[in-house]
N, C-alpha and C positions, 0 to 999 in steps of 0.2 A: 504493500499499499503504500508505503514511505519513499518507493522507488518511482513508482507509478506519479506518486504528487511533485519529486524532483522533476521526474521527465517531463513533467506537463507546465513546470515551472520554467523549464528552461528555453519552453518553443515561446517568440516575442509576441505581445500581444497582436499584432498588425499578422503578422502569419495567421495566428488564431481565429482571426476576422477574414481571411481569403478561402481560407480551407473549410468556412462554414459557409460563406457565399458560394462555393463551388458546389459541397453538398447541399447547399438549400437549391441552387439552378436546376442545377442536376435529376434532385427530388422534383422540381415541378416542371420538367421536360420530359419526364417520364410519363406525371401526371396526363400530360398531354395525351399521350399515347395511347395511356391506360384508360381513360377517357374514352380514346376513340374505340379499341377493343370494347368497351363494353357497349357502345353504342351499335356496331358490328350485331353483337352477341343479338341483340335487338331486346334487351332492356327498358324498364317505360325511364322516360325522359323527367318526369316528375317521382316518383318512388325514387330513384337511385339516387337524387338526390336526397330525400328524405332520409334514406337508412344512412347514408354516408355522414351529413351532419349529428344524426345518435350517437354515432362512433366518435367525431370531433369534439361533440361536447363531454360524452366521458371521458377522453382523453385531455380537456383542456379543465374542466372546471374543478378536479381535484388540486392540480398545480395554482390553478388562482386562488382556491378556497386559501391554500396551508401558506403558499407564499406570499401573497397582499395582504395579511391579516390585518396586519397592520399600519395598512396606507388606503385600505377599503373605505370610502365615505358613507354615512350611513343611506341606505338605500328609501328613497322615496316614490313617489306616486308621479313625480316630471323625469324623474333618473329611470320609470321602469317605461313609461309612452315616450321618452327618446330612444331606449334599447327595442325601445321596439321597430320605431319609424325606420331609427340606424338597421335591423339587421332585417330588415324588411329590403330598403335599399341598398345595403350593401350586401347582403347573402341571398336572397330571396331572387329579385328580379335581378340582380347580379349574374345570378348563375344559373339563374333560367336563360337568360339572354345569350351565357355562356355557352351550355351543352345546344341548344338548338343550334346558334351559329356555329358549333363545332361538328354538328351532326350535318351539316351543310355544307363546308369548307373541308379543311382538313388541320391537323395539329400545329405543324409549322405555322399558317397565318393564324389561328389564331393567338400563339405566341406573339409571334411579329406585331400582330395589334396592342400586344398588352407595351409595347414600347412608349408606344403616345399617350397614359397614363399621367405622366411628370408634365407632361407638356398641357394635357387637356385640363389639370388639377390647376397650373397655375392660371390660365384659361379663364376659368371658376372665380377662383379669388378674385382674378386683375378684377372681374364684372361683378362679384359682390364687395368690392372695395378692403378685403381680409389683405391682399398684395398690392404694393404700390409698383409702379411700372412707370419708368425713367427711362423715354427713349431721349436722351440727352447723354445718355450715357452709353458705353461699349453694353455691360452687362443688359438692361433694358432692351436696347438692341437683338441683344443674340436669343432673351428670351422670347420676345417678339418672332422673331424668325423660326425658331424653334416652334412655336405653337405653329404658325403656317404651317413648315415644312412637315408636322405629324398629321395637321386633316388636309393635307393636300396628299398625302401618303392611304389616307385613311380613304380619299376621293376615289384615287386609284385604283386601289384593291375592290373599293365598289361595283367600280363603271367600268372595267378594264380588265377580263380575266387575261385575254393576250392568248398569243400560241404558246403549245406544250415548248419550255426550254431544256428539261430536261424527264426521262424517265426510265425508272430500272430494267436490265437486259430482259428479264426473265420473270416478268409478273406469274406467269403462267404457273411460275415454281411454286404461288405462295399459296397458303393455304386459306380458305373462304374464313377462315378465321381470324386471320392476318390484313387480309385483302381488303384496301381502302374504300375501295367502291364508291367513288365520287360521281357514279357514272347517273343510273337512272333513277328517277324519281327525287331528286339534289336541286334542287336553287341556286347558283353559289354569290345572286347577289342579295336572296335574302339572308343567306348565312352570315356576309358582310356584316349588314343591315345589324342584323341581331351581335354581331362582333363588336358593332361598333354602337351600339345599348350596351353593351356591356363594361366595355373602357369606361363609358359616360357616369353608370354607376358605381364601378368603379371610384372613379374622380370625385362623383357627388359622396360620395363614404367619405372620405378624405378630407374633403373641405368642410362637411354639416359636422362631422368626430370633433376637430379641433378643439370648438367652446364647449362641449361635450369633454372631454379627455381637460381640461386645464380644470374642473369644477368636480371631476371620477378620474383622479388617474393610473388608476387600476387598470391597467389596459389587459390586462390576462383574465379580469372581471368582467371588463365591458365587453370583452370579445363571448365571452362563453354565455353572459346572457342575451348578445344580439344575436347569436347562436343558438340558444332554446327559444325564443323567441319563431327564429327561421324552422327550427323543425316542426312547431305549432302550424306556422305558417305555410310549408309544404307540404305538412299533412292533410291541412284541411282541403286546399288547392287537391292536390292529389286524391283524396278520400271524392272528392266530389267530380270530379273529371275518371279518373280511373275506377271503373265500377265494376268491370272485370276484374275476377280472386288471382287467375292467372297473371297480371299484371305486377302484383304482391309478391309473388312467388319467388324464390334463389332457387335457381333449377342445376346450375352447376357448379362444382368446386370453382373454375374457372370466374363466373360472376362473382362469387364469397372475398375471392382476392382482389379484384378491380373496385369492389367494395370499400375492402379493410386496406387497401394501401391509400387509394382517394380521402377517405376518411382518417385516417392512423397519420399517413404521411404526405400524402399532398394538402391536407389542409391541416390537424394538429403539429404536424411537426416542423414545414417548413415555416408556420407561421411563429411556432413557439422561439426558432433560429432568427427570424427576423428582427422580432425584437430585441433579442439579446444584440444582434449587431447594431440596430439604431441606435440602442442606448451607446453601445461605447465606438461606434462607426459614423453616424451622423447617417442621416436619407439618402444624403447623395453618395455616399458608399455603396448602399444598397442600389441603389438606379445606375449605377454604372454598371453594374454586373445583369441586367438585364438583358442587353442583346446576346450574352452567351447560353443565359436560356433558349433562347431562338434557334443558336445555331446547333446546341445539342438538341431538340426536339426536329430540326428540319434532319440530321445524321439518323435517330434513330426510330423516325420515321420512316425514311425512306430505305432503313434495311429490316424492317419489322412490316410494315407496313404497307412497303412498295409507293410510296406516297410519290406523285408529277411536282413537277413546281412549274409554272405559269410565267409568261413574263411579267406579266401585270403586277403578280405577289410580289415576282423581285423587286421589280419598280419600286412599289407602295413602301416594304419592306425598309428598303435601304432611304425613303424619304423618313419616314417615321422615324429609325435608329438616328439618322442624321440630324433629327428634328430634336430627338433626347439630347445629343450629348450636346446642341447648342442651349437648353435649356439649362444642362445642368453646370455646362460654361459662365452662363448668365449668371447661377446662384453662384456658382464659385468664388466670378469678379463682385457681386457684391458683399457679399462672405465678408472679402480681404478686406476688399473699401471699409464695411463697417469696422472691423476690426484696428484697421489704421487708423478712424476715427475714434474710436470710442473701444480702445482693448480691454479694459476692464468688462465692459460689455459683453463682450464678444467673447471672452472667458466663460462669461456663466452662462451664456447660449450655447455654447459647446462642449458644454460638461457636463455630459450625456450620462456618464454611471449616478452621477453625485444628484443630478436631479432625473430621474425618468422619465417622471409624471411631463413633460414637456413633450410641445406636438408641432411637426412640422410640414404645414402643406403641402410639401414636396415628397413628403413620405410615401412613399408605393406599397399601402399597406396592403398584402393580399389577400381575395377575399377567400382568402383562405379559412374558415371553410365555405365561403363561397365561389369557388369556381369551377 
């Protein structure tokens, strides 16, 4: 035990953050493919997230209860109403848009559109005057250009599918279980619109939770309550629409695996890692790793699902990722300017470990349990 502790102490803090983010993005990239596999098996798009969120809640709630005992404020009716609404936007609608979008597109495209979340979050925060835009500074121009690039990329993906740029050599070798199935009964445009809705819900969740977390700084508890209400919401919607009892049955070990992976890894684990990394490395550190998820999702989806790549998707993804880095560049320049003007305030704002309750609008909180 002592040796293990000393070995952990020998690893630099920054290296731990990088390792954690690689594990985070790998787990999430695999989750895109796992969700695609689940859809290929014919799982209900309403019952699946219901089961997934139950598992995520069971995994998160005990940690939230024990780790946040001392900083969890008294629960009030006002907090419950806010948790209910944020659970509906950030998990129920968010995950609903995602799964319907993924069903009509691909894991790579679903991952690529998520790179637009920081830019869309900045745009929403600016509209609500929660974030200032200084167009007379390079930082403000970079954030504006990044937002425009991300929106343009989303429009390109939606309106222009384009020719096939890459296709696996032998798709016939794939089994039906692993086939991508992009053909009949799928609507690329509808899928892209749903994925844009997914990103909008995610961004709205980040913006709207900022004032809530100032009064209720217990993040794990906040997510657990939101997840609890999402379970109720998904359960009610699924019970109303899925009247056939067969839709609620788990018919194979493969379906069990996809549900457990999505709930425990794709939701609970990656969300816990994200909170830990944001507290120590800041939200921009998390944002910079988003393109790695897209790359990993593309490789895994190509190998396992035989996914094809289309010109519109590649061009749109390039614009979205460029927009992401422009927004990050703008935020970094802005933070540097603040630190030069008021170093004491800057140190206070960036000390995430001592004050983990502070929230940032650029923090790409994953809809984990919602995606």
